C-alpha positions, 0 to 999 in steps of 0.5 A, a space after each residue: 755379549 754379556 756372559 753371566 756366571 754359571 752356578 750349580 742348581 739345587 732342588 729349590 730351582 726345580 720348578 724353573 728347570 722343569 719349565 725350561 725343559 718343557 720348552 724343549 721336550 724332545 732334545 731335553 727328554 733324557 734330562 727331563 726324565 732324570 729330573 722327574 725321577 730324582 730331582 736336582 740334588 746331585 747326590 740323588 741324581 748322580 749328576 750336577 745341573 749347571 744353570 745359566 741366567 739370573 736367579 729370577 730368569 734361568 735361561 739355559 741348563 747343562 746336565 753333567 753326569 754320564 753324559 753332558 747335555 746342554 738344554 736351550 743353550 744360547 751362544 753366551 751360555 755355551 761360552 759360560 758352560 765351556 769356561 766352567 767345564 774346561 777347568 774340570 777333568 772330563 768324567 762324561 762318556 759323551 756330549 749330546 744335545 742340540 747340534 749348535 750347542 754341542 758343537 759349540 761346546 766341543 769347539 771350546 772344550 776339545 783342547 782340554 778334553 780331546 781327542 774324541 773317539 767320534 763326532 757325529 755332527 748331524 743327527 736328525 731329531 724326529 717326532 710323531 703324535 699320530 698312529 702310523 699309516 702302515 700296518 704294525 707287525 703283529 709279532 712285535 711285542 713287549 719283552 717278558 721278564 723271563 726273556 732277558 737272556 734272549 734279548 741281551 745278546 741282541 742289545 750288546 750287538 746293537 750297542 757295539 755296532 752303534 757306539 763302536 765299543 762293546 758294553 761288556 768292556 768296562 764291567 763285564 756288561 753287568 751295568 748294561 745288563 742291569 739297564 736292559 733288565 730295567 727296561 724289560 721290567 718297565 714294559 719299555 723293551 720290544 722285540 720280534 722273536 723267530 725260533 727263540 732269537 731276536 730279529 728286531 728290537 727297540 726300547 723306549 729308553 727315555 719316557 717323560 710326560 711329553 714324549 717316549 724316546 725310542 733308542 736301540 733300534 736293531 735288525 739282525 744282520 741276516 734279516 736286513 733288506 727283507 723289509 721288516 723294520 717299517 712294520 716292526 717300528 709301526 708296532 712300537 710307535 702304536 703301543 707307545 702312543 696308546 699306552 705310554 706318552 702323547 708323542 714318540 721321538 728319536 734321533 738317527 745318524 744322518 748317514 743311516 738312510 735306510 733307517 730314515 726311510 723307515 721312520 718317515 714311513 712311520 710318520 716321524 717328522 723333523 723337529 731339530 738336529 742333534 749332535 753327539 761327541 763320543 769319548 
């Protein structure tokens, strides 16, 4: 198996990177959004993009920023990326992407970067381009700029429950609040409010010209089991398809069967499997 050297990509190879990202529009969505917004210059993107393949034929890329994300990484590319990264200190907080590439990287990097706080090896990646067959919840709407204070506690609860650590731990939550505020201002945060409290929330955390990726789906504990999630998600999907992107995508932990049933009712279909390694 021929292993080519890994190189850091620059702005001159942006078109090649964009063509590659178009081949995997769902698993590579987060990288595609960053490249579209900031290009490939590391000082502007606050990340590096490593490339595998000849200069005339880029085969795979690996985004190295807050997250480490391989895109279209073959077995030889995974080996080459791991060889490069094993000589560096770990700076990312997670590895996320197509399961075969992520787990292959982790097999080779765990001795250098371990231990992981959690490894989630099977996260179904889902997408839809059709309006949901179920009726949307009319009470789910985009969060207004003056409602960030109401949304933020629910966002913190969701993050803590999903990731296993509080987003308030590192800097008192300033960075996370800034992110929530940005999503609200961009019209990408949704909620249902009851008596001024959030009982459902979701965000379009990633938006590209190919897809809007939903993250942060959360139902208040006291409202779980009442069947509100399907209609609420249908409202999010409908608005995203009509207003934002031609498809809606998301990924979910395989063990979260209630959420998977909700997404199936809303018309989502499997388009792959992701994995996440959390530090």
